[in-house]
TIVOKE-557531 format. One record per residue (C-alpha): residue in three letters; residue number from 1; x, y, z. Coordinates in nm, 4 decimals. Each point is the difference from the previous one (the first is absolute). Layout:
  vexba  ronu         x         y         z
    ala   NUM         X         Y         Z
...
! end
This chain:
  vexba  ronu         x         y         z
    ala     1   -0.0083   -0.0011   -0.0006
    gly     2    0.2931    0.2318    0.0909
    gln     3    0.1546   -0.0613   -0.3387
    leu     4   -0.3115    0.0772   -0.1881
    ala     5   -0.0577    0.3211    0.2054
    val     6    0.3512    0.0997   -0.1153
    ile     7   -0.1113   -0.0618   -0.3669
    ile     8   -0.3437    0.1522    0.0329
    ile     9    0.0650    0.3246    0.1947
    pro    10    0.2690    0.1462   -0.2450
    ser    11   -0.2108   -0.1068   -0.2830
    leu    12   -0.2937    0.1856    0.1400
    leu    13    0.2253    0.3219    0.0665
    ala    14    0.1253   -0.0170   -0.3402
    leu    15   -0.3584   -0.0358   -0.1454
    ser    16   -0.1184    0.2940    0.2148
    thr    17    0.3174    0.2069   -0.1113
    leu    18   -0.0832   -0.0676   -0.3696
    thr    19   -0.3639    0.1012    0.0473
    ile    20    0.0860    0.3235    0.1780
    ile    21    0.2530    0.0848   -0.2685
    ser    22   -0.2654   -0.0948   -0.2727
    arg    23   -0.2367    0.2276    0.1322
    ile    24    0.2377    0.2777    0.0343
    ile    25    0.1094   -0.0461   -0.3616
    trp    26   -0.3676   -0.0227   -0.1131
    ser    27   -0.0972    0.3013    0.1948
    phe    28    0.2988    0.1969   -0.1467
    leu    29   -0.0741   -0.1191   -0.3510
    lys    30   -0.3758    0.0895    0.0479
    lys    31    0.0914    0.3509    0.1287
    lys    32    0.2443    0.0572   -0.2966
    lys    33   -0.2580   -0.1092   -0.2510
    ser    34   -0.2632    0.2396    0.1603
    ala    35    0.2366    0.2776   -0.0106
    val    36    0.0772   -0.0483   -0.3685
    leu    37   -0.3649   -0.0209   -0.0813
    arg    38   -0.0708    0.3165    0.2085
    ser    39    0.2836    0.1841   -0.1635
    ser    40   -0.0932   -0.1013   -0.3630
    ala    41   -0.3751    0.0723    0.0514
    glu    42    0.0327    0.2895    0.2143
    ser    43   -0.2020    0.2111   -0.2497
    phe    44   -0.2888   -0.2544    0.0126
    asp    45   -0.3168    0.0389    0.2189
    arg    46   -0.0125   -0.2575    0.2895
    asn    47   -0.2776   -0.1879   -0.2033
    val    48    0.2487   -0.1470   -0.2489
    his    49    0.1762   -0.2031    0.2581
    gln    50   -0.2998   -0.2004    0.1120
    tyr    51   -0.0156   -0.1730   -0.3322
    his    52    0.3532   -0.1214    0.0027
    phe    53    0.0857    0.1067   -0.3648
    phe    54    0.3764   -0.0042    0.0366
    pro    55    0.2246   -0.2660   -0.1874
    pro    56    0.2110   -0.2149    0.2445
    ala    57    0.3280    0.0681   -0.1628
    gly    58    0.1873    0.1807   -0.2641
    leu    59   -0.0828    0.2556   -0.2517
    leu    60   -0.1152   -0.0019   -0.3601
    pro    61    0.2325   -0.0664   -0.2824
    gly    62    0.0918    0.2406   -0.2617
    gln    63   -0.0676    0.2995    0.2372
    glu    64    0.2863    0.2154   -0.1306
    ala    65   -0.2086    0.0586   -0.3383
    leu    66   -0.2698    0.1301    0.2357
    arg    67    0.2277    0.2264    0.2096
    ser    68   -0.1602    0.3250   -0.1384
    trp    69   -0.3418   -0.1321    0.0878
    glu    70    0.0703   -0.0708    0.3675
    met    71   -0.2187    0.1700    0.2640
    pro    72    0.1593    0.3122    0.1023
    ala    73    0.0766    0.0576    0.3721
    his    74   -0.2034    0.3103    0.0107
    cys    75   -0.3268   -0.1880   -0.1124
    thr    76   -0.2216   -0.1859    0.2325
    leu    77   -0.2849   -0.2489   -0.0203
    glu    78   -0.2790    0.0601    0.2528
    gly    79   -0.3482   -0.1344    0.0600
    val    80    0.0744   -0.3491   -0.1582
    glu    81   -0.3104   -0.2202   -0.0479
    phe    82   -0.0081   -0.3489   -0.1274
    leu    83   -0.2041   -0.0393   -0.3071
    lys    84    0.0459   -0.3621   -0.1326
    asn    85    0.2714   -0.2702   -0.0329
    gly    86    0.1679   -0.0030   -0.3340
    arg    87    0.2145   -0.2252   -0.1980
    tyr    88    0.3302    0.1090    0.1721
    gly    89   -0.1466    0.1183    0.3319
    ala    90   -0.2595    0.2542    0.1534
    thr    91   -0.1338    0.3011   -0.1884
    cys    92   -0.0650    0.3032    0.2118
    lys    93   -0.0966    0.3592   -0.0182
    ala    94    0.1623    0.2847    0.1628
    gln    95    0.1035    0.3673   -0.0010
    leu    96    0.3377    0.1105   -0.1371
    lys    97    0.1321    0.3027    0.1679
    arg    98    0.2573    0.1937   -0.1783
    asp    99    0.0884    0.3684   -0.0181
    gly   100   -0.2622    0.0772    0.2479
    ala   101   -0.2823   -0.1484   -0.2050
    ala   102   -0.1857   -0.3305    0.0151
    ile   103   -0.1151   -0.1983   -0.2836
    ala   104   -0.1883   -0.3415   -0.0195
    val   105    0.1941   -0.2931   -0.1062
    ile   106   -0.0163   -0.3861   -0.0532
    ile   107    0.2594   -0.2006    0.1521
    lys   108    0.0859   -0.3552   -0.1366
    met   109    0.2047   -0.2089    0.2432
    phe   110    0.2564   -0.2892   -0.0439
    asn   111   -0.0565   -0.2773    0.2495
    gly   112    0.2640   -0.2424   -0.1081
    ser   113    0.3472   -0.1010    0.0307
    ser   114    0.2706    0.1703   -0.2187
    asn   115    0.0983   -0.3467   -0.1098
    ser   116   -0.3359   -0.0961   -0.1364
    pro   117   -0.0878    0.0255   -0.3692
    glu   118   -0.2671    0.2488    0.1041
    ala   119    0.2817    0.2367    0.1090
    lys   120    0.1423    0.0217   -0.3598
    val   121   -0.3531    0.0570   -0.1497
    phe   122   -0.0949    0.2695    0.2443
    ala   123    0.3241    0.1824   -0.0689
    asp   124   -0.0885   -0.0312   -0.3836
    leu   125   -0.3536    0.1409    0.0859
    ala   126    0.1811    0.3055    0.1488
    leu   127    0.2184    0.0427   -0.2995
    phe   128   -0.3122   -0.0532   -0.2390
    tyr   129   -0.1727    0.2882    0.1673
    ser   130    0.3011    0.2147    0.0167
    ser   131    0.0584   -0.0393   -0.3775
    val   132   -0.3369   -0.0407   -0.1682
    cys   133   -0.2466    0.2229    0.2115
    lys   134    0.1099    0.3377   -0.1275
    his   135   -0.3259    0.1339   -0.1289
    asp   136   -0.2547    0.2259    0.1525
    asn   137   -0.2743   -0.2476   -0.0694
    leu   138    0.1805   -0.2955    0.1721
    val   139    0.0158   -0.0626    0.3759
    arg   140    0.3604    0.0745    0.1194
    met   141    0.2365   -0.1455    0.2415
    leu   142    0.1175    0.2884    0.2257
    tyr   143    0.2521   -0.1802    0.2092
    cys   144    0.1296   -0.3377    0.1179
    gln   145    0.2023   -0.1366    0.2971
    thr   146    0.2131   -0.2789   -0.0901
    arg   147    0.3183    0.0675    0.1988
    arg   148   -0.1589   -0.0403    0.3455
    phe   149   -0.2905   -0.1319    0.1886
    pro   150   -0.2894    0.0042   -0.0730
    val   151    0.0111   -0.0592   -0.3795
    tyr   152   -0.2716    0.1670   -0.1961
    leu   153   -0.1150    0.1939   -0.2941
    val   154   -0.1905    0.3295    0.0105
    phe   155   -0.2533    0.1037   -0.2530
    glu   156   -0.2019    0.3056   -0.0677
    thr   157   -0.3804   -0.0351    0.0466
    ser   158   -0.2925    0.2084   -0.0799
    thr   159   -0.3267    0.1101    0.1763
    pro   160   -0.2653   -0.1093   -0.0410
    gly   161    0.2098   -0.2804   -0.1381
    asn   162   -0.1283   -0.3119   -0.1728
    leu   163   -0.1798    0.1106   -0.3154
    leu   164   -0.2643   -0.2700    0.0106
    arg   165   -0.0770    0.0774    0.3706
    phe   166   -0.0283    0.3717   -0.1041
    leu   167   -0.2500   -0.0738   -0.2818
    trp   168   -0.2010   -0.1879    0.2662
    ser   169   -0.0013    0.2968    0.2372
    leu   170   -0.1410    0.2166   -0.2550
    arg   171   -0.3152   -0.2137   -0.0042
    glu   172   -0.0316    0.1006    0.3790
    glu   173    0.0323    0.3681   -0.0388
    arg   174   -0.3199    0.1944    0.0812
    pro   175   -0.0944    0.3649   -0.0671
    gly   176    0.1796    0.2458    0.2398
    thr   177    0.3264   -0.2132    0.0012
    cys   178    0.3357    0.1131   -0.1078
    leu   179   -0.0109   -0.1946   -0.3251
    glu   180   -0.2140    0.2801   -0.1373
    glu   181    0.3025    0.2209    0.0107
    gln   182    0.1833   -0.2248   -0.2287
    pro   183   -0.2526   -0.2269   -0.1844
    phe   184    0.1208   -0.3068   -0.2094
    ser   185   -0.1517    0.0180   -0.3379
    glu   186    0.0576   -0.1702   -0.3514
    arg   187    0.2559    0.2544   -0.0626
    asp   188    0.1958   -0.1088    0.3037
    val   189   -0.0278   -0.3526   -0.1357
    tyr   190    0.1820    0.1084   -0.3111
    leu   191    0.2678    0.1606    0.2045
    val   192    0.0501   -0.2911    0.2270
    ala   193    0.0126   -0.2395   -0.2895
    lys   194    0.2629    0.2028   -0.1954
    gln   195    0.2151    0.0034    0.3207
    val   196   -0.0121   -0.3850    0.0313
    ala   197    0.0709   -0.0414   -0.3800
    ala   198    0.2922    0.2357    0.0508
    gly   199    0.1434   -0.2014    0.2759
    leu   200   -0.0534   -0.3305   -0.1957
    asp   201    0.1485    0.1502   -0.3109
    tyr   202    0.3164    0.1074    0.1891
    leu   203    0.0478   -0.3703    0.1445
    leu   204   -0.0320   -0.1330   -0.3697
    ser   205    0.1941    0.2576   -0.1901
    glu   206    0.2792    0.0764    0.2417
    his   207    0.0422   -0.3542    0.1817
    arg   208   -0.1824   -0.2318   -0.2384
    leu   209   -0.2268   -0.1077    0.2977
    val   210   -0.3598   -0.1311    0.0051
    his   211   -0.1857    0.0897    0.3055
    gly   212   -0.2105   -0.3129   -0.0016
    asn   213   -0.2717    0.1120    0.2601
    val   214   -0.1555    0.3053   -0.1321
    ala   215   -0.3121    0.0686    0.2088
    ala   216   -0.1418    0.2717    0.2199
    his   217    0.1288   -0.1836    0.3147
    ser   218    0.3683    0.0388   -0.1382
    met   219   -0.0307    0.3856   -0.0245
    met   220    0.0637    0.2733    0.2708
    ile   221   -0.1783    0.3233   -0.0137
    asp   222    0.0190    0.3307    0.2021
    ser   223   -0.2213    0.2783    0.0923
    gly   224    0.0911    0.1850   -0.3267
    phe   225   -0.0639   -0.3036   -0.2086
    leu   226    0.3672   -0.0546   -0.0824
    val   227    0.0178   -0.3744   -0.0667
    lys   228    0.2919   -0.2444    0.0501
    val   229    0.0346   -0.3540   -0.1269
    ser   230    0.1073   -0.2470    0.2642
    gly   231   -0.0313   -0.3850    0.0507
    leu   232    0.3135   -0.0732   -0.2205
    ala   233    0.0550   -0.3383    0.1325
    ser   234   -0.0692   -0.1638   -0.3450
    ala   235    0.2402    0.2489   -0.1682
    phe   236    0.2693   -0.0724    0.2431
    glu   237   -0.0282   -0.3662   -0.0240
    ser   238   -0.0254   -0.0232   -0.3773
    arg   239    0.3149    0.2153    0.0001
    gln   240    0.1762   -0.2290    0.2385
    thr   241   -0.0907   -0.3283   -0.1586
    glu   242   -0.1534    0.0921   -0.3365
    thr   243   -0.3133   -0.1723    0.1223
    val   244   -0.2706    0.0624    0.2649
    gly   245   -0.0323   -0.2488    0.2907
    lys   246   -0.3421   -0.1695    0.0659
    glu   247   -0.0360    0.1863    0.3400
    val   248    0.0302    0.3341   -0.1785
    ala   249   -0.2038   -0.0943   -0.2895
    ala   250   -0.2637   -0.1341    0.2194
    gly   251   -0.0300    0.3563    0.1518
    val   252   -0.1433    0.1233   -0.3299
    pro   253   -0.3754   -0.0431    0.0040
    leu   254   -0.1579   -0.2066   -0.2819
    lys   255   -0.2306    0.2910   -0.1212
    trp   256    0.2956    0.2274   -0.0590
    gln   257    0.2014   -0.2375   -0.1984
    ala   258   -0.0092    0.0138   -0.3911
    pro   259   -0.1037   -0.3001   -0.1871
    glu   260    0.3429   -0.1098   -0.1209
    arg   261    0.1326    0.0077    0.3782
    ile   262   -0.3044   -0.2094    0.1135
    leu   263    0.1007   -0.2477   -0.2723
    gly   264    0.3531   -0.0113    0.1412
    leu   265    0.1668    0.1886   -0.2780
    pro   266    0.2917    0.2464    0.0676
    val   267   -0.0997    0.3305    0.1701
    thr   268    0.0770    0.3012   -0.1989
    ser   269   -0.0635    0.3763    0.0059
    arg   270   -0.3151   -0.0463   -0.2076
    ser   271   -0.1182   -0.2416    0.2723
    asp   272    0.0392    0.2895    0.2468
    val   273   -0.2037    0.2262   -0.2452
    trp   274   -0.3012   -0.2387    0.0336
    ser   275    0.0324    0.0367    0.3856
    phe   276    0.0275    0.3823   -0.0432
    gly   277   -0.3423   -0.0191   -0.1847
    val   278   -0.1435   -0.1853    0.3135
    leu   279    0.1611    0.2811    0.1999
    leu   280   -0.1884    0.2659   -0.1991
    tyr   281   -0.3156   -0.1784    0.0775
    glu   282    0.0842   -0.0010    0.3700
    leu   283    0.0550    0.3803   -0.0162
    ile   284   -0.3128    0.0998   -0.1590
    thr   285   -0.2156   -0.2306    0.2151
    leu   286    0.1611    0.0886    0.3186
    gly   287    0.1525   -0.3258    0.0705
    glu   288   -0.2668   -0.2520   -0.1318
    pro   289    0.1415   -0.3546   -0.0802
    pro   290    0.0390   -0.0603   -0.3717
    phe   291   -0.2246   -0.2265   -0.1963
    pro   292   -0.2341   -0.0263    0.3041
    glu   293   -0.2353   -0.2435   -0.1758
    leu   294    0.2685   -0.2580   -0.0619
    glu   295    0.1317   -0.2429    0.2604
    pro   296    0.3695   -0.0042    0.0554
    ser   297    0.0080   -0.3808   -0.0699
    lys   298    0.1703   -0.2335   -0.2375
    thr   299   -0.2634    0.0770   -0.2643
    phe   300    0.0785    0.3855    0.0232
    leu   301    0.2237    0.0184   -0.3022
    gln   302   -0.2844   -0.1702   -0.2154
    ala   303   -0.2689    0.2217    0.1408
    leu   304    0.2148    0.3113   -0.0620
    ala   305    0.0438   -0.0825   -0.3531
    asn   306   -0.3778    0.0439   -0.0477
    tyr   307   -0.0179    0.2928    0.2422
    lys   308   -0.1168    0.3500   -0.1199
    leu   309    0.1015    0.2502    0.2544
    lys   310   -0.2639    0.2495    0.0721
    arg   311    0.0761    0.3866    0.0063
    pro   312   -0.0043    0.0872    0.3734
    pro   313   -0.2014    0.2977    0.1097
    asn   314    0.2035    0.3321    0.0010
    cys   315    0.2248   -0.1511   -0.2659
    gly   316    0.0366    0.2196   -0.3084
    ala   317    0.0156   -0.1604   -0.3409
    ala   318    0.3759    0.0954   -0.0440
    leu   319    0.1171   -0.1520    0.3170
    phe   320   -0.2256   -0.3310   -0.0686
    asp   321    0.1649   -0.0169   -0.3427
    leu   322    0.3363    0.0011    0.1717
    val   323   -0.0999   -0.2668    0.2440
    lys   324   -0.1007   -0.2291   -0.2978
    tyr   325    0.3045    0.0860   -0.1875
    cys   326    0.2202   -0.1248    0.2885
    arg   327   -0.2176   -0.3226    0.0137
    met   328    0.0467   -0.1022   -0.3456
    trp   329    0.0176   -0.3838    0.0026
    asn   330    0.3230   -0.0194   -0.2320
    phe   331    0.2763    0.1655    0.2073
    lys   332    0.1522    0.1314   -0.3157
    asp   333   -0.3142    0.2109   -0.0493
    arg   334    0.0351    0.1762    0.3288
    pro   335    0.1555    0.3569    0.0319
    ala   336    0.3609    0.0721    0.1369
    tyr   337    0.0139    0.2193    0.2985
    ser   338    0.1253    0.2911   -0.2146
    ala   339   -0.3155   -0.0157   -0.2075
    ile   340   -0.2241   -0.0262    0.3065
    ile   341    0.1750    0.3156    0.1600
    arg   342   -0.0762    0.1795   -0.3379
    leu   343   -0.3656   -0.1100   -0.0025
    leu   344   -0.0447    0.1104    0.3574
    glu   345    0.1325    0.3475   -0.0709
    ser   346   -0.1928    0.0279   -0.3372
    tyr   347   -0.3336   -0.0844    0.1562
    ile   348    0.0081    0.1506    0.3435
    his   349   -0.1913    0.3076   -0.1161
    leu   350   -0.2957   -0.2291   -0.0537
    ala   351    0.0030   -0.1229    0.3621
    asp   352   -0.2798    0.0866    0.2376
    thr   353    0.1073    0.2089    0.2981
    lys   354   -0.3040   -0.1059    0.2124
    pro   355    0.0898   -0.1853    0.3163
    leu   356   -0.0289   -0.3765   -0.0425
    ser   357   -0.2251   -0.1813    0.2458
    ala   358   -0.1244   -0.3474    0.0736
    ala   359   -0.3500   -0.1164    0.1110
    gln   360    0.1409   -0.1748    0.3042
    arg   361    0.3035   -0.0799    0.2109
    met   362    0.2310   -0.2893   -0.0856
    asp   363   -0.0794   -0.3270    0.1706
    ile   364    0.3504   -0.1332    0.0347
    ser   365   -0.1033   -0.3650    0.0381
    glu   366   -0.2148    0.0206   -0.3187
    tyr   367    0.2749    0.1758   -0.1709
    lys   368    0.2593   -0.2828    0.0801
    arg   369   -0.2445   -0.2523   -0.1314
    lys   370   -0.0713    0.1562   -0.3241
    ala   371    0.3660    0.1181   -0.0507
    gly   372    0.1236   -0.3504    0.0928
    val   373    0.2467    0.1376    0.2602
    pro   374    0.0854   -0.1542    0.3357
! end
């Protein structure tokens, strides 16, 4: 028993010592990590920390090319609010404070390891926005943070924001509201459509990129009706791999897809022109689902081939002709963006300036059913 005690007691002492040392080391590392996170996220509101958006180790590859885009020390991000989880991490909204002023921004976080394949893709995404989005009608990246924690991209945003939800909000306005000071008319449809076409034309002519998801939900609008094209996931992926993955392609609702795309043929700029025609319909109807009489099912394409689109109320003949022109069944017969812009400029004098209205508010569940969106 004495020999056993001689063996056990030192072993217990050694184990206790190891346990204490381990706890000290763990506590030190935890404090060090917390200090790093605090120093790197000092400009963030406290809300951001509760979501644990910080990558566990390392920084993004290729950050040298992004040096000029790094978040300046004099800028801060405040009032960070979680919106949704994206492909690379959380998407948040916040206020960017710089030079004594604050603007609304969107933050895309990276929540992975620097050794993961996603890190390279996220860095390429930052490079994509820094090189491609240099047009007044494209959503721009303002800054990024790739050299310290947390890793994120900062994008400009607009108020009211999402174009589709803005159109729905117009259905809810009543006499005596602020909308009467700046009504949205058929003439404004022309102006908005021209801006979208200009952004899409820039992507194609300057970068040989097809947007791939042209719809009201992919556009941003501000209070002065300045419109910016967003939702460039498909364009980015096609530039990376020359194809669009199933996950991104699945995000494009059936009713916005051109016939050739539904058939699995290559997506071209004229496929986007078809979708642009659907966008015109969304604008003039204040966000109604397209082809409301058709079910978004496997037989949709067959039904579409025999479908005759009715001219919506408040839609002038010239605008409706453009909608039909964009929806020519043979993609070769559809207009180029440059032609669309010229037509919009030529016919805007025919547009009505009376505020658009709708008989009822949008029932979101009914909209999703008819539009075929989740």
